[in-house]
C-alpha positions as CSV (number, residue, x, y, z in Angstrom):
1,X,22.5,10.1,112.1
2,X,18.8,9.0,110.9
3,X,17.3,9.8,108.0
4,X,13.9,8.6,106.2
5,X,14.0,7.1,103.5
6,X,12.0,8.8,100.3
7,X,13.3,6.4,98.1
8,X,14.0,3.1,96.1
9,X,16.3,2.8,93.4
10,X,18.9,0.0,92.0
11,X,23.0,0.5,92.0
12,X,24.5,-0.6,88.5
13,X,25.0,-4.3,89.9
14,X,20.9,-4.3,90.6
15,X,21.6,-4.2,94.0
16,X,19.1,-2.4,95.9
17,X,19.2,1.5,97.0
18,X,17.2,3.6,99.5
19,X,17.2,7.1,98.9
20,X,17.6,9.0,102.0
21,X,16.3,12.6,102.4
22,X,19.2,13.6,102.6
23,X,19.9,12.9,99.3
24,X,22.8,10.4,99.9
25,X,22.1,6.7,98.2
26,X,22.5,3.9,100.9
27,X,22.2,0.1,100.3
28,X,19.6,-2.4,102.1
29,X,20.2,-5.9,101.1
30,X,18.6,-8.6,102.0
31,X,21.5,-10.8,102.9
32,X,20.5,-13.9,105.8
33,X,21.5,-14.7,108.0
34,X,24.7,-11.0,108.0
35,X,21.7,-9.0,107.0
36,X,17.3,-9.5,107.8
37,X,15.9,-7.7,105.5
38,X,13.2,-9.5,103.5
39,X,11.0,-6.2,103.5
40,X,13.7,-4.7,100.2
41,X,12.3,-7.7,97.5
42,X,9.5,-6.8,97.2
43,X,7.7,-3.7,95.8
44,X,5.0,-3.3,98.6
45,X,8.1,-3.7,100.8
46,X,9.9,-1.3,100.1
47,X,7.1,1.8,100.3
48,X,6.8,0.0,103.4
49,X,9.7,1.5,104.3
50,X,9.2,5.3,103.3
51,X,9.7,7.3,106.0
52,X,11.5,5.0,107.9
53,X,14.8,6.2,108.8
54,X,17.9,4.7,108.2
55,X,21.8,5.2,110.0
56,X,23.5,7.8,107.1
57,X,27.1,7.8,107.6
58,X,28.1,10.3,104.8
59,X,26.4,12.9,106.9
60,X,28.2,12.0,109.7
61,X,31.2,12.7,108.3
62,X,29.9,15.7,106.3
63,X,29.8,14.5,102.8
64,X,28.2,15.8,100.2
65,X,26.4,13.6,97.6
66,X,28.7,13.3,94.6
67,X,25.5,14.3,92.2
68,X,24.6,17.8,93.9
69,X,24.8,20.8,91.8
70,X,25.3,24.2,92.8
71,X,22.1,26.1,92.8
72,X,22.4,29.9,94.1
73,X,25.1,31.3,96.5
74,X,24.9,34.1,99.0
75,X,26.4,37.6,99.1
76,X,30.2,37.9,100.0
77,X,29.5,38.3,103.8
78,X,32.0,40.0,106.4
79,X,32.7,40.1,110.0
80,X,30.4,43.4,109.6
81,X,27.7,42.3,107.3
82,X,27.2,38.8,108.9
83,X,23.1,38.6,110.0
84,X,22.4,37.9,112.9
85,X,20.2,35.2,112.8
86,X,23.3,33.4,110.9
87,X,25.1,33.4,113.8
88,X,22.4,31.5,115.9
89,X,21.1,28.2,115.2
90,X,19.7,28.2,112.0
91,X,19.3,25.1,109.4
92,X,18.8,24.6,105.8
93,X,15.5,22.9,103.7
94,X,16.0,19.5,103.3
95,X,18.2,17.6,100.3
96,X,19.9,21.2,100.2
97,X,23.6,21.6,101.8
98,X,26.2,24.0,101.3
99,X,29.7,25.2,101.6
100,X,31.0,27.7,103.5
101,X,34.0,28.9,101.3
102,X,35.8,31.7,103.1
103,X,38.1,33.4,100.8
104,X,40.0,35.5,104.0
105,X,40.3,35.8,107.7
106,X,38.9,33.3,110.0
107,X,35.3,31.7,110.7
108,X,34.0,29.7,113.4
109,X,31.6,26.9,113.0
110,X,29.4,25.3,115.3
111,X,27.4,22.4,115.0
112,X,26.3,21.4,118.1
113,X,24.0,18.3,117.9
114,X,27.3,16.7,115.7
115,X,29.8,17.9,118.8
116,X,31.7,20.6,116.0
117,X,33.7,24.1,116.7
118,X,35.9,23.9,114.4
119,X,38.0,27.1,112.6
120,X,37.0,28.4,109.0
121,X,39.5,29.7,106.9
122,X,40.3,29.9,102.5
123,X,42.0,26.6,103.1
124,X,39.8,24.8,105.6
125,X,35.9,25.3,103.7
126,X,32.8,24.0,105.6
127,X,29.2,21.6,104.0
128,X,27.0,21.7,105.6
129,X,23.8,19.4,106.3
130,X,20.6,19.2,105.6
131,X,18.2,20.4,107.9
132,X,20.7,20.2,111.1
133,X,21.5,23.1,113.4
134,X,24.4,24.9,112.8
135,X,25.8,28.7,113.5
136,X,28.8,30.7,112.5
137,X,31.3,33.5,113.9
138,X,34.1,35.6,112.5
139,X,37.3,35.2,114.2
140,X,38.3,38.5,113.8
141,X,37.9,40.2,110.0
142,X,36.6,38.3,107.7
143,X,35.2,37.5,103.6
144,X,32.8,34.1,102.7
145,X,29.8,33.1,101.3
146,X,28.0,30.7,101.7
147,X,27.4,28.0,98.1
148,X,24.0,26.2,98.1
149,X,23.4,22.5,96.6
150,X,20.9,20.1,95.4
151,X,20.1,17.3,93.2
152,X,20.2,17.8,89.8
153,X,17.1,17.4,88.7
154,X,14.8,17.3,92.3
155,X,13.3,14.3,91.9
156,X,15.7,12.3,90.3
157,X,17.4,9.7,93.0
158,X,21.2,10.7,93.5
159,X,23.1,8.0,92.4
160,X,25.4,5.7,93.8
161,X,28.6,5.9,94.7
């Protein structure tokens, strides 16, 4: 999934990393002839890449960024109290991840752009990727909530894993 670069940093070994809008860090080495990224070697070059996109395989794998923390959660929804807007395609804001936690029953979770259509249960929760359209639909009686996550200090880059 393509994600814009929002800033740059270094890993613990001093290697350059790009921080993507999703919160994931990604190495951006200049290592010719294998990887040719001369723009990494200067601050000016890195700054010129802000807003450019990189493919984030961690988003493709529904991986919540390691250092993100919960900051709010919804009330518990049932098949009867589920808002109509959650049954339709909707998204979270930039940098906001979610975890769908099913307490009882089953819930269908769909992410059309990634060809995902799965049934969630108390044994199998769902991860909501920022800015990606998704929807849910009860599969009979259900009780669930959504917990939202963000970077621990808004504006601070995520640490690489």
